[in-house]
C-alpha positions in Angstrom: -0.9 15.8 6.6 -3.4 14.7 4.3 -5.6 17.1 2.4 -8.1 17.5 -0.7 -5.8 18.2 -3.5 -7.4 19.5 -7.1 -5.9 19.1 -10.6 -5.0 15.8 -11.2 -4.7 12.9 -13.3 -5.0 9.3 -12.6 -4.8 6.2 -14.5 -5.4 2.7 -13.5 -3.1 0.1 -13.9 -4.2 -3.5 -13.8 -1.9 -6.3 -13.1 2.1 -6.6 -13.7 1.0 -6.2 -17.6 -0.1 -2.5 -17.4 2.2 -1.7 -14.1 5.5 -2.4 -15.1 6.2 -1.2 -18.4 4.8 2.1 -17.3 7.0 2.6 -14.3 10.4 1.0 -16.1 9.5 3.9 -18.8 8.9 6.5 -16.5 12.4 5.6 -14.9 13.9 5.4 -18.5 13.2 9.1 -19.0 13.9 10.4 -15.5 16.0 13.6 -15.9 16.9 14.1 -12.1 15.5 11.9 -9.4 13.8 8.5 -9.1 12.4 7.5 -5.5 11.3 4.2 -4.8 9.5 1.9 -1.8 8.1 -1.1 -2.2 7.3 -4.3 0.2 8.9 -7.0 -2.2 11.7 -7.0 -4.5 12.5 -10.3 -6.0 15.4 -11.4 -7.9 13.3 -12.9 -10.9 13.1 -11.1 -14.4 10.6 -8.3 -13.2 13.2 -7.3 -10.1 16.0 -7.7 -12.8 14.3 -5.3 -14.8 13.4 -2.7 -12.0 17.3 -3.3 -11.1 18.6 -2.6 -14.3 16.4 0.3 -14.6 17.5 1.6 -11.5 21.3 0.7 -12.3 21.0 2.6 -15.9 19.2 6.3 -14.2 21.8 6.1 -11.6 24.7 5.9 -13.9 23.3 8.6 -16.0 23.4 10.9 -12.9 19.8 10.9 -11.9 19.6 10.3 -8.0 18.1 7.4 -7.3 16.7 5.8 -3.6 14.9 2.3 -3.0 13.7 1.5 0.6 12.7 -2.0 0.5 11.2 -4.4 3.5 13.4 -6.8 5.1 10.8 -9.6 5.5 9.2 -8.9 2.5 12.4 -8.8 0.6 15.1 -11.2 2.6 16.9 -13.1 -0.1 19.0 -10.1 -2.6 22.2 -11.4 -3.1 24.9 -9.6 -2.3 25.7 -8.8 -6.0 22.5 -7.7 -6.8 22.9 -5.0 -4.1 26.1 -3.9 -4.9 25.4 -3.7 -8.7 23.2 -0.9 -7.6 25.7 0.5 -5.1 28.5 0.8 -6.8 26.4 3.1 -9.5 25.4 5.2 -6.9 22.0 3.6 -6.0 21.2 4.5 -2.3 19.3 0.8 -0.8 17.9 1.0 2.6 16.3 -2.1 4.2 13.3 -1.9 6.4 13.4 -4.5 9.3 11.0 -4.6 12.3 13.5 -5.3 14.4 16.5 -6.6 16.0 16.5 -10.2 16.3 16.5 -12.0 19.6 18.1 -15.7 20.0 17.6 -15.8 16.1 13.8 -14.6 16.1 12.6 -10.7 15.1 11.3 -8.8 18.1 8.4 -6.9 16.0 7.5 -9.3 13.5 3.9 -7.7 12.3 5.4 -4.2 11.9 6.5 -4.0 8.4 6.6 -1.3 5.4 4.2 -2.1 3.3 3.8 0.6 0.8 4.5 0.5 -2.8 5.4 4.4 -4.3 7.2 5.2 -7.0 7.8 9.3 -7.2 10.1 10.4 -10.7 11.4 14.2 -11.1 9.0 15.5 -8.5 6.3 15.4 -11.0 4.9 12.2 -11.5 3.9 9.2 -8.7 2.7 5.9 -8.6 0.8 4.4 -5.3 -1.2 0.6 -5.3 -0.7 -2.9 -4.0 1.7 -4.3 -6.5 5.3 -5.4 -5.7 8.1 -6.1 -8.0 7.9 -9.8 -8.5 7.2 -12.1 -11.4 3.8 -13.2 -9.5 2.5 -10.1 -10.6 2.6 -11.4 -14.3 -0.1 -13.8 -15.7 2.0 -16.0 -17.3 3.5 -17.0 -13.5 0.4 -19.3 -14.0 -2.0 -20.2 -11.1 -0.7 -18.3 -8.5 -0.4 -15.1 -10.2 -1.8 -12.0 -8.6 -4.7 -9.5 -9.7 -3.8 -6.4 -9.0 -3.8 -2.7 -9.3 -2.1 0.9 -9.2 -2.7 4.3 -10.6 -0.5 6.6 -12.3 -0.5 10.2 -10.9 0.2 13.7 -12.5 -0.8 16.6 -10.7 -0.3 18.4 -7.7 -1.0 15.6 -5.9 2.5 14.5 -6.4 3.8 17.1 -4.4 2.2 15.5 -1.1 3.8 11.9 -1.9 7.1 13.8 -3.1 7.6 15.4 -0.1 6.5 12.3 2.4 8.9 10.0 0.6 11.9 12.9 1.3 10.5 13.2 4.9 10.6 9.4 5.1 14.7 8.9 3.9 15.0 12.3 7.0 13.0 10.4 9.8 15.2 7.6 9.4 18.4 9.0 9.6 17.7 11.3 12.1 16.3 8.1 14.4 19.8 6.2 13.4 21.5 9.1 14.9 23.5 9.9 12.4 23.3 12.5 9.4 22.8 11.3 6.1 25.9 11.2 3.8 26.9 14.2 2.4 24.9 13.7 -1.6 21.8 12.7 0.1 22.2 15.7 2.8 22.1 17.9 0.3 19.3 16.2 -1.5 17.3 16.5 1.4 17.9 20.5 2.4 17.4 21.2 -1.6 13.7 19.2 -1.4 13.0 21.7 2.5 14.2 24.7 0.4 11.8 23.5 -2.5 8.9 21.9 -0.1 9.5 25.5 1.2 8.6 27.2 -2.1 5.9 25.0 -2.6 4.2 26.6 0.0 4.1 29.6 -1.6 2.5 27.7 -4.8 5.6 27.3 -7.0 7.1 24.3 -7.7 3.9 22.7 -7.1 3.3 20.6 -10.7 0.9 22.2 -12.7 -2.7 20.7 -13.0 -3.7 17.6 -15.3 -6.7 17.1 -15.0 -10.3 17.3 -13.1 -9.6 14.7 -9.9 -9.9 15.9 -6.4 -7.3 13.6 -4.3 -6.1 12.9 -1.1 -2.9 11.0 -0.2 -3.4 9.1 3.0 -0.8 7.2 4.8 -0.7 4.4 7.8 1.9 4.7 10.7 2.2 3.5 14.3 2.0 7.3 15.8 0.4 10.0 14.1 -1.8 8.4 11.6 -2.7 5.3 13.0 -6.0 5.0 11.5 -6.3 7.3 8.8 -7.0 5.1 5.7 -9.6 3.1 7.9 -11.2 6.3 8.8 -11.1 7.2 5.3 -13.2 4.3 4.2 -16.0 4.2 6.9 -16.7 7.9 6.1 -17.7 6.8 2.5 -19.1 4.1 3.5 -21.1 6.0 5.8 -22.4 8.7 3.4 -22.6 6.2 0.6 -26.6 6.7 -1.0 -26.0 3.8 -4.2 -23.7 1.6 -4.7 -19.9 0.3 -2.6 -17.6 -2.2 -4.3 -15.2 -3.0 -2.3 -12.0 -5.6 -4.0 -9.5 -6.7 -1.0 -7.1 -9.5 -1.1 -7.2 -10.0 3.6 -10.4 -9.1 4.8 -10.9 -8.8 8.4 -11.7 -5.4 9.4 -13.0 -4.3 12.8 -16.2 -4.0 14.3 -16.6 -0.2 13.1 -15.9 -1.2 9.3 -18.1 -4.0 9.4 -21.5 -2.1 11.0 -21.0 0.7 8.7 -20.9 -2.1 5.8 -23.8 -3.6 7.6 -26.1 -0.3 8.2 -25.2 0.4 4.5 -26.7 -2.3 3.3 -29.9 -2.1 5.3 -30.6 1.4 4.2 -30.7 0.3 0.5 -27.2 0.3 -0.8 -26.0 -2.1 -2.8 -23.1 -2.9 -0.9 -20.7 -5.9 -2.5 -17.1 -7.3 -1.7 -14.9 -8.9 -4.1 -12.7 -11.3 -2.0 -10.4 -14.2 -2.3 -11.4 -17.3 -3.2 -8.4 -18.7 -4.9 -6.1 -17.7 -2.1 -2.1 -16.9 -1.9 -2.5 -18.6 2.0 -5.7 -21.1 3.3 -6.0 -18.8 5.9 -7.2 -15.9 4.4 -10.4 -17.4 3.1 -11.3 -19.3 6.4 -11.0 -15.9 8.2 -13.2 -13.8 5.8 -15.5 -16.6 5.8 -15.6 -16.3 9.3 -17.8 -12.6 8.8 -20.0 -13.9 5.8 -23.1 -15.1 7.5 -22.4 -11.9 9.8 -22.4 -9.7 6.4 -24.8 -11.5 4.4 -27.8 -11.4 7.2 -27.3 -7.8 6.5 -28.0 -7.5 2.8 -24.0 -7.2 1.8 -23.3 -9.6 -1.5 -20.6 -11.2 -1.5 -17.7 -12.4 -4.5 -15.0 -14.6 -4.2 -12.5 -14.2 -6.7 -12.1 -17.6 -8.5 -9.5 -17.5 -11.5 -6.1 -16.7 -9.2 -5.4 -15.5 -5.9 -6.7 -11.6 -5.8 -4.0 -9.2 -4.1 -5.8 -6.0 -5.1 -6.9 -3.2 -2.7 -9.4 -1.2 -4.5 -13.2 0.2 -3.8 -15.4 2.7 -5.9 -18.0 4.2 -4.2 -21.2 6.1 -5.3 -19.9 6.8 -9.0 -17.2 9.5 -7.8 -15.3 8.2 -4.7 -12.8 5.5 -5.2 -9.3 4.0 -3.2 -6.6 2.2 -4.9 -3.8 1.5 -2.5 -1.4 -1.0 -0.4 -3.8 -1.5 2.5 -5.8 -4.1 2.8 -8.5 -4.3 5.1 -7.1 -6.7 8.2 -5.3 -6.0 11.7 -2.1 -6.0 10.0 -3.0 -3.7 7.6 -5.2 -1.1 9.7 -3.4 -1.5 12.9 0.3 -2.7 12.2 1.7 -1.9 8.8 3.2 1.5 7.1 0.5 1.7 4.4 0.0 4.5 1.7 -3.5 4.9 -0.8 -5.0 7.7 -2.7 -8.5 8.4 -2.2 -10.3 9.9 -5.6 -13.1 11.9 -6.4 -13.4 11.7 -9.9 -16.5 10.3 -12.0 -14.3 9.0 -14.9 -12.2 7.1 -13.1 -14.9 5.9 -10.7 -16.5 4.4 -13.9 -13.5 3.3 -15.0 -12.4 1.0 -11.7 -16.2 0.1 -11.3 -16.5 -1.4 -15.1 -13.3 -3.7 -14.4 -14.7 -4.9 -10.7 -18.1 -5.4 -12.4 -16.3 -7.3 -14.9 -14.6 -9.3 -12.4 -18.0 -10.2 -10.8 -19.4 -11.2 -13.8 -17.1 -13.1 -15.2 -14.5 -14.2 -12.9 -16.3 -14.9 -9.3 -18.7 -17.1 -7.8 -21.4 -15.2 -5.8 -21.8 -16.7 -1.8 -25.3 -17.4 -1.2 -26.2 -18.0 2.3 -27.4 -22.0 1.2 -23.8 -22.4 0.4 -22.8 -21.8 4.0 -23.6 -25.2 5.5 -22.3 -25.7 9.5 -24.0 -26.5 12.7 -25.9 -23.6 13.9 -24.7 -23.6 17.4 -21.1 -23.8 16.1 -22.3 -20.2 14.3 -23.3 -18.9 17.7 -19.9 -19.5 19.6 -18.0 -18.6 16.8 -20.2 -15.2 16.1 -19.5 -14.8 19.7 -15.7 -15.2 19.7 -15.4 -13.2 16.0 -17.7 -10.1 17.6 -15.4 -9.5 20.5 -11.9 -10.1 19.2 -12.9 -7.6 16.0 -14.2 -5.0 18.6 -11.2 -4.9 20.2 -8.2 -5.6 17.9 -7.5 -2.3 17.2 -6.5 -1.3 20.7 -4.7 -4.7 21.6 -2.3 -4.6 18.1 -1.3 -1.0 19.6 0.2 -2.3 22.7 2.3 -4.7 20.4 5.9 -2.7 20.5 6.8 -0.1 18.5 10.1 1.3 17.1 11.9 4.0 15.8 13.1 3.9 12.3 16.7 3.9 11.1 17.8 4.0 7.5 21.4 3.1 6.2 22.7 2.9 2.9 23.5 -1.1 2.2 27.1 -2.1 3.1 27.6 0.7 6.0 27.6 0.0 9.6 23.8 0.6 11.5 25.1 3.9 13.4 24.4 3.7 17.3 20.3 4.6 17.9 20.6 8.1 19.3 17.3 10.2 18.2 13.5 9.7 17.4 11.2 11.1 15.0 7.5 11.3 15.0 7.2 9.7 11.6 7.5 5.8 11.7 9.0 5.2 8.4 10.6 1.6 9.3 14.0 0.6 10.6 16.5 -0.4 8.5 19.7 -2.8 7.8 22.7 -3.2 5.7 22.0 -5.7 3.0 
């Protein structure tokens, strides 16, 4: 599915202050269709604003679908959902699995993507959820994060993906989509066939070449990690990675160490004030290993870092939903864009430089005080864990994605699809 597409324009959006107004503005201007995927939707001031934007769009005849994650968005009220569905919004909920004695059986397989597509002409991809903790006025726990707005031919790939996600979920439920959705999916299939003949593809909007890259549990199990590794492997001057949850596999760590040892300026921006203490504990277990190879580590200390971005050699960059930890690299459903554009790379690089200069603490070896015997034992354990975790993560049970609109009973399972988009249940 992933292919380099030229002629795109990217706009970097930092934090909710830049992201939310732009998304809501585009939804308000939608003429035909809005498709949203998100891990978290909370019933707070941000969630209410998204709710209002989708509700108004549906009331004026725009076709609206939203998919949320059942683990990330568990507490939406029946009134919140029913107001949307009565207006014609189709709400789909990804659930990691059926409960057994009150416990989910596939706890760790989550729909972690954050995507918006408006009229098949404009898309948003990144790490920002629809919750007030992505705004600075939330306080010390407000998150630092990034997304991109996309115009140009790449939007056709993203548009195709979100429609295939809906179709796959229904087929795996062993049911036909509702009539309106069935007609829309058929219409999209016709438009996609036209797109393959170079019809119906958004016109070039800029100079950037880009890939839309996803991770799932069947056909695209390590695509995002492969692009990271390839970019670091060929890096010549500089690598900056800002990632909230950092505990990557052995091969990715090896590429970082090799790059630093051959003279590349490799810098990591990680959490210094984490939203979960275990995040910093896990990442710090790798500090000696990385510092010894010449990797520079910065901890962002103003508030929790939630970003998942990288800028390499003044040209390559990525923005998306994928962390560099076992959940994102081996279990979750994720989506990133990979961008080749010097202007975008420069802007992202400058913002990350400002973060390191004004809001981070650089970690020095002398800051790491611990007994040498414990470091030796821990390093042995970490080495073997990281070397093997992509394999053992694959042993955990996967599931066939199923989707149903909120308010309907889930039909019996009777089909399967190679695209593991998600499993859904009524709210």
